[in-house]
C-alpha positions in Angstrom: -68.7 -36.3 26.0 -68.2 -39.9 25.7 -66.9 -41.6 22.5 -69.7 -42.6 20.3 -69.1 -46.3 19.9 -68.5 -46.6 23.7 -72.2 -47.8 24.4 -72.1 -50.0 21.5 -69.2 -51.8 22.6 -69.8 -52.1 26.0 -73.0 -54.3 25.5 -71.1 -57.2 23.8 -69.2 -59.4 26.3 -65.3 -59.9 25.8 -63.8 -62.8 27.5 -61.0 -61.2 30.4 -58.2 -62.7 28.6 -58.6 -60.6 25.4 -59.2 -57.2 24.1 -61.0 -56.4 21.2 -57.8 -55.9 19.3 -56.3 -59.1 20.0 -57.3 -61.3 16.7 -57.2 -65.5 16.7 -54.6 -66.8 14.6 -57.6 -68.5 12.6 -59.4 -65.2 11.7 -59.9 -64.5 8.4 -58.9 -61.1 8.6 -55.9 -60.7 6.6 -52.4 -59.9 8.3 -50.3 -57.0 7.1 -47.4 -58.9 6.2 -49.4 -61.3 4.2 -51.3 -58.4 2.4 -47.8 -56.7 1.6 -46.8 -60.1 0.0 -50.1 -60.2 -1.9 -49.8 -56.6 -3.5 -46.1 -56.7 -4.1 -43.2 -54.3 -3.3 -44.0 -50.7 -2.9 -47.7 -50.9 -2.4 -48.0 -50.6 1.2 -50.8 -48.2 0.8 -52.8 -50.7 -1.2 -51.6 -53.5 1.6 -53.0 -51.6 4.5 -56.1 -50.7 2.8 -56.4 -54.6 2.1 -55.7 -55.1 5.5 -58.0 -52.6 7.0 -60.8 -53.7 4.5 -60.4 -57.3 6.0 -60.5 -56.0 9.6 -63.3 -53.8 9.3 -65.3 -56.8 7.5 -64.4 -58.9 10.6 -65.2 -56.0 13.5 -68.6 -55.5 11.6 -69.6 -59.3 11.3 -71.9 -60.6 13.8 -70.4 -62.2 16.6 -71.4 -65.8 17.8 -73.3 -65.7 21.3 
């Protein structure tokens, strides 16, 4: 059985020089290091959640044609 998201992903054009997981430096998705700095020492779980929320918001945003 194919992955449930396969058909949705294959319908979007992705430049051959990139993958879906390479984000440009100008993206608004927070980087993990920045998230760790924002929440302070000992808060890795919260930092991960913050970074994941940002990544998911980026992934769900409409892509420019």
